[in-house]
N, C-alpha and C positions, 0 to 999 in steps of 0.2 A: 505493499501498499504506500501509499507520498509518504514522505517526512512531515513528522510535528514538530513543534516549536516545544521543547519540553518542559517551557514554563506555565503552556496552557497550551493544550493539546486542540484546542476548538482554532490554534492563530497558526500562523506560516510559522516556519523558521527563515524563512528568507532564500533567496536563491543570488545564483546557480549553488554556490558549496553552501548550498544549506543544511546536506547531510554531514558535512564536517562539524559545521557551528555546533549542531543536535548532538552530534556524538561528544564534543567535549561539552555542551554545556549539562547533559544528561550523567556525566563521567564514565562513557562508554570509551573513552579515548583523553590521553593528556595533552596530546599534541595533532593538529592534522593540515594535510595543502589542500588546498584550494587553487581555482583560475579566476581571475578577476580582468576584466576589460573595462568594464564601466560602473563599477559595483560589489561585481560578487561573489567577494570574499569579506567586504568591509558591511556591507549593509547583515547580511547573516549573521554576522559578528554583534554588530547592534541590535537585532530583535532579539538572539539569544542570547545576549551578556556577557559576551567575550569577548577577545581581542582577536582581530583581523588584519594583516599587514600587508598593504598591494607594496610590492620593494618596486627600488629606483630602476628603470628601464634597462635593459643590460646586465644588472647584476644578479640575476638568475633565469639558468639556460632555460630556452621557452623548446626542446628540443623534446618533439613527442606531443607538445600542448595544439591542438587543433583550436586553429587562427578563424577569430571571428575579425579582427580587425589588427592585423600584424605590429602597429607600430604600437597597440597600445594593451594587448593582451599579456599577461604575468603570472607567471606561481608564484605563488606565497600563501602565509602561514598564517595558524591559526593556534592558538591557545588560550588558558585561561586569564596567564594575567601575560602583560608586557613583556616580561622575560624569557617566559616561556617561547612565545611569539620570537621573540629574537636568537634565542638558543637554536632554534630551529631553522632561522633564516641563517645562522652561521654556519650551520650545516651542509646545507645545498646551495649558498651563493657562490660565484665564483667562474672563472673561465671556461667556458666546455667547446670543446675542438669539434662538436656536433652542433654550435650555433653558433653563426659569423658575428653575433649578434650582442653575444655575451662578452663583459667586460675583461678587458687584459690586467686589468690591477685590481689589488683588494679594495682600494680606496673606499669601497660602499660600506668593507665589512663592520657589522655594528657596531663590535666589541672591542675596533679600532679608537672606539671613543671611549671607552669605560672608563673608570677614575680620572678622565680627564679634566681640569678647569672649563668649563662653556661658559663663561663670563664673556660677555660680546657675541655671543652668537646669536643670530637675526631668524627669527620664525615669522614669516607671514600668516595674519589673516584674511586675507582679503574680504572687502566689503561686501560682495558677490557672495559668498558663502551665509550673511547671516541679512538676504532677502527678505520680503515677504514671504509667509508658508513653511519658514522653519520652527519649529516648535518653541516659544517663549521658554518655559524651562531647559530646552537643551543650549538654544542661544545664552541665557544667564549663565549656566554654569560652567561653559567655555570662556568667555569672556569673564567670571570669576577666577574660573582656574589661570585663567593667562597674566590675571593683577595679582593675582596670593604667587607667582612665580619672577613678579617682578617687571612686567611688559610694561614698555613703553607706547602711546599709544602714536603712530605717528602714518602720515598718510603713504601709500603704496601705489605705483602703478603694474597693475599684473598684464598679462598680453590682451586680454580682452577690452581692457582700457584702453591701451595703446592702439588696438584694430581701431574701434571708434573715434577714436579721436585723431587716426590718421582718415580714418573719414568723412571724418568733420572737416578735415583739415582740408583734404581734395575736393569737398564741395565748396568752401569759402573759395577757393583757388580759382573754380568754374565759376561761380558765380561774382567774383573781380573779372574774370577774364568775358564774358557774355556782357555783365554789365556794370561797367567800370564806375560809374557817378553814384548809383544808387546803393554800393554796401560799403560804410566802412569800419576797420575795424581798425583800434589803438594799437600803436606799436607795439603798448606796454602788454594788449592781451596777446599779439602776434607772439614776442619775445618770450612770454610765458607761455604759450602751446609749443614750442619751437625748441624748449628747454626740457619737456617732458618729454618730449618725442626724442630727444638724443637717448 
Protein backbone atom coordinates (compact mmCIF):
# COMPACT_ATOMS: atom_id res chain seq x y z
CA UNK A 1 0.00 0.00 0.00
CA UNK A 2 0.96 3.67 0.00
CA UNK A 3 3.53 5.07 2.39
CA UNK A 4 1.90 7.04 5.21
CA UNK A 5 3.19 9.67 7.59
CA UNK A 6 4.16 7.87 10.84
CA UNK A 7 3.02 10.84 12.93
CA UNK A 8 -0.51 10.75 11.49
CA UNK A 9 -1.56 7.86 9.26
CA UNK A 10 -4.23 10.03 7.62
CA UNK A 11 -1.49 12.26 6.18
CA UNK A 12 1.09 11.81 3.44
CA UNK A 13 4.82 11.64 4.13
CA UNK A 14 5.65 13.90 1.18
CA UNK A 15 7.44 12.86 -1.94
CA UNK A 16 9.18 11.58 -3.75
CA UNK A 17 11.57 10.40 -1.02
CA UNK A 18 8.68 9.94 1.42
CA UNK A 19 9.58 6.32 2.08
CA UNK A 20 13.02 7.32 3.32
CA UNK A 21 11.64 10.05 5.60
CA UNK A 22 8.86 7.79 6.93
CA UNK A 23 11.34 4.99 7.63
CA UNK A 24 13.46 7.30 9.77
CA UNK A 25 10.49 8.92 11.53
CA UNK A 26 9.07 5.47 12.42
CA UNK A 27 12.45 4.19 13.73
CA UNK A 28 12.74 1.65 10.91
CA UNK A 29 16.05 3.21 9.82
CA UNK A 30 18.71 5.49 11.27
CA UNK A 31 19.80 6.95 7.92
CA UNK A 32 18.47 6.93 4.37
CA UNK A 33 19.22 8.22 0.90
CA UNK A 34 16.83 10.12 -1.31
CA UNK A 35 16.83 11.97 -4.60
CA UNK A 36 15.93 15.63 -4.92
CA UNK A 37 15.18 17.72 -7.98
CA UNK A 38 12.88 20.40 -6.59
CA UNK A 39 12.35 19.39 -2.98
CA UNK A 40 11.89 15.61 -2.96
CA UNK A 41 14.20 15.12 0.03
CA UNK A 42 13.53 18.36 1.88
CA UNK A 43 9.73 18.28 1.70
CA UNK A 44 9.29 14.72 3.08
CA UNK A 45 11.85 15.48 5.78
CA UNK A 46 9.82 18.52 6.82
CA UNK A 47 6.50 16.63 6.78
CA UNK A 48 7.89 13.71 8.79
CA UNK A 49 9.95 15.73 11.29
CA UNK A 50 13.34 14.47 10.13
CA UNK A 51 16.34 16.21 8.55
CA UNK A 52 16.83 16.14 4.78
CA UNK A 53 19.82 17.52 2.93
CA UNK A 54 20.17 18.27 -0.77
CA UNK A 55 23.93 18.66 -1.25
CA UNK A 56 25.73 21.16 -3.45
CA UNK A 57 25.63 20.09 -7.08
CA UNK A 58 28.65 17.98 -7.94
CA UNK A 59 29.49 16.99 -4.39
CA UNK A 60 27.75 13.60 -4.66
CA UNK A 61 27.81 11.30 -7.67
CA UNK A 62 24.62 11.14 -9.71
CA UNK A 63 25.65 7.86 -11.36
CA UNK A 64 22.62 5.55 -11.51
CA UNK A 65 20.14 8.32 -10.71
CA UNK A 66 17.22 8.57 -13.15
CA UNK A 67 17.42 12.16 -14.35
CA UNK A 68 14.36 14.39 -14.37
CA UNK A 69 16.33 17.61 -14.77
CA UNK A 70 20.03 16.79 -14.92
CA UNK A 71 21.33 20.10 -13.63
CA UNK A 72 19.00 19.98 -10.59
CA UNK A 73 18.94 16.29 -9.65
CA UNK A 74 20.98 15.30 -6.63
CA UNK A 75 21.31 12.34 -4.30
CA UNK A 76 21.05 13.48 -0.70
CA UNK A 77 20.75 12.22 2.85
CA UNK A 78 18.07 11.96 5.50
CA UNK A 79 18.53 11.40 9.23
CA UNK A 80 17.04 12.14 12.63
CA UNK A 81 19.45 15.02 13.20
CA UNK A 82 21.64 17.32 11.15
CA UNK A 83 24.66 15.43 12.50
CA UNK A 84 23.23 12.14 11.21
CA UNK A 85 22.59 13.62 7.77
CA UNK A 86 26.13 15.02 7.74
CA UNK A 87 27.70 11.67 8.66
CA UNK A 88 26.03 9.96 5.73
CA UNK A 89 26.91 12.85 3.43
CA UNK A 90 30.58 12.52 4.46
CA UNK A 91 30.43 8.86 3.44
CA UNK A 92 28.93 9.38 -0.03
CA UNK A 93 30.38 12.64 -1.30
CA UNK A 94 33.45 12.95 -3.46
CA UNK A 95 34.63 12.40 -6.99
CA UNK A 96 33.28 9.50 -9.03
CA UNK A 97 34.90 8.50 -12.31
CA UNK A 98 31.45 7.41 -13.55
CA UNK A 99 29.99 10.91 -13.11
CA UNK A 100 31.85 13.68 -14.97
CA UNK A 101 29.93 16.33 -13.04
CA UNK A 102 31.17 15.16 -9.64
CA UNK A 103 33.67 17.47 -7.96
CA UNK A 104 37.41 16.80 -8.11
CA UNK A 105 38.05 18.34 -4.71
CA UNK A 106 36.89 17.69 -1.16
CA UNK A 107 36.05 21.34 -0.55
CA UNK A 108 32.37 20.45 -0.08
CA UNK A 109 33.01 17.92 2.69
CA UNK A 110 30.94 19.06 5.65
CA UNK A 111 33.46 17.75 8.19
CA UNK A 112 36.03 20.20 6.78
CA UNK A 113 34.21 22.92 8.74
CA UNK A 114 33.86 20.97 11.97
CA UNK A 115 35.35 22.79 14.95
CA UNK A 116 36.26 25.85 12.88
CA UNK A 117 35.36 29.40 13.82
CA UNK A 118 32.52 30.41 11.53
CA UNK A 119 32.67 34.05 12.55
CA UNK A 120 32.12 36.21 9.50
CA UNK A 121 30.37 33.42 7.58
CA UNK A 122 27.53 34.82 5.49
CA UNK A 123 24.29 32.88 5.14
CA UNK A 124 21.64 34.39 2.89
CA UNK A 125 17.93 34.29 3.62
CA UNK A 126 16.41 35.76 0.44
CA UNK A 127 13.28 37.81 1.04
CA UNK A 128 11.52 35.74 -1.63
CA UNK A 129 11.59 32.78 0.79
CA UNK A 130 9.33 34.73 3.15
CA UNK A 131 6.70 35.90 0.65
CA UNK A 132 2.93 35.53 0.94
CA UNK A 133 1.95 31.91 1.44
CA UNK A 134 4.60 30.95 3.99
CA UNK A 135 3.22 29.62 7.25
CA UNK A 136 3.51 32.51 9.75
CA UNK A 137 4.90 30.21 12.46
CA UNK A 138 7.62 28.90 10.14
CA UNK A 139 8.57 32.45 9.17
CA UNK A 140 8.71 33.56 12.81
CA UNK A 141 10.79 30.56 13.93
CA UNK A 142 13.33 30.86 11.11
CA UNK A 143 13.81 34.60 11.69
CA UNK A 144 14.04 34.10 15.48
CA UNK A 145 16.68 31.38 15.00
CA UNK A 146 18.67 33.65 12.67
CA UNK A 147 18.51 36.42 15.27
CA UNK A 148 19.61 34.07 18.08
CA UNK A 149 22.61 33.08 15.96
CA UNK A 150 23.57 36.75 15.71
CA UNK A 151 22.39 37.46 12.19
CA UNK A 152 22.43 41.01 10.87
CA UNK A 153 19.74 42.07 8.46
CA UNK A 154 21.36 43.33 5.28
CA UNK A 155 19.86 43.57 1.81
CA UNK A 156 21.06 41.00 -0.69
CA UNK A 157 20.57 40.79 -4.42
CA UNK A 158 19.52 37.33 -5.53
CA UNK A 159 19.71 35.99 -9.06
CA UNK A 160 15.94 36.49 -9.42
CA UNK A 161 16.24 40.11 -8.26
CA UNK A 162 19.06 40.65 -10.73
CA UNK A 163 17.07 39.18 -13.63
CA UNK A 164 14.12 41.43 -12.77
CA UNK A 165 16.40 44.47 -12.58
CA UNK A 166 18.08 43.62 -15.88
CA UNK A 167 14.68 43.29 -17.53
CA UNK A 168 13.63 46.63 -16.04
CA UNK A 169 16.84 48.24 -17.28
CA UNK A 170 16.28 46.89 -20.81
CA UNK A 171 12.70 48.17 -20.78
CA UNK A 172 13.90 51.59 -19.64
CA UNK A 173 16.59 51.67 -22.33
CA UNK A 174 14.00 50.81 -25.00
CA UNK A 175 11.62 53.48 -23.72
CA UNK A 176 14.40 56.06 -23.70
CA UNK A 177 15.33 55.14 -27.26
CA UNK A 178 11.74 55.08 -28.56
CA UNK A 179 10.53 58.11 -26.60
CA UNK A 180 13.61 60.15 -25.63
CA UNK A 181 11.66 63.18 -24.45
CA UNK A 182 8.96 61.41 -22.45
CA UNK A 183 11.03 59.51 -19.90
CA UNK A 184 13.24 61.22 -17.40
CA UNK A 185 15.44 59.05 -15.17
CA UNK A 186 17.60 60.79 -12.65
CA UNK A 187 21.35 60.25 -12.86
CA UNK A 188 21.29 58.98 -9.26
CA UNK A 189 18.62 56.35 -10.04
CA UNK A 190 20.63 55.21 -13.06
CA UNK A 191 23.80 55.02 -10.93
CA UNK A 192 22.02 53.02 -8.21
CA UNK A 193 20.61 50.54 -10.71
CA UNK A 194 23.95 50.12 -12.46
CA UNK A 195 25.79 49.54 -9.16
CA UNK A 196 23.31 46.84 -8.13
CA UNK A 197 23.81 45.06 -11.43
CA UNK A 198 27.62 44.97 -11.25
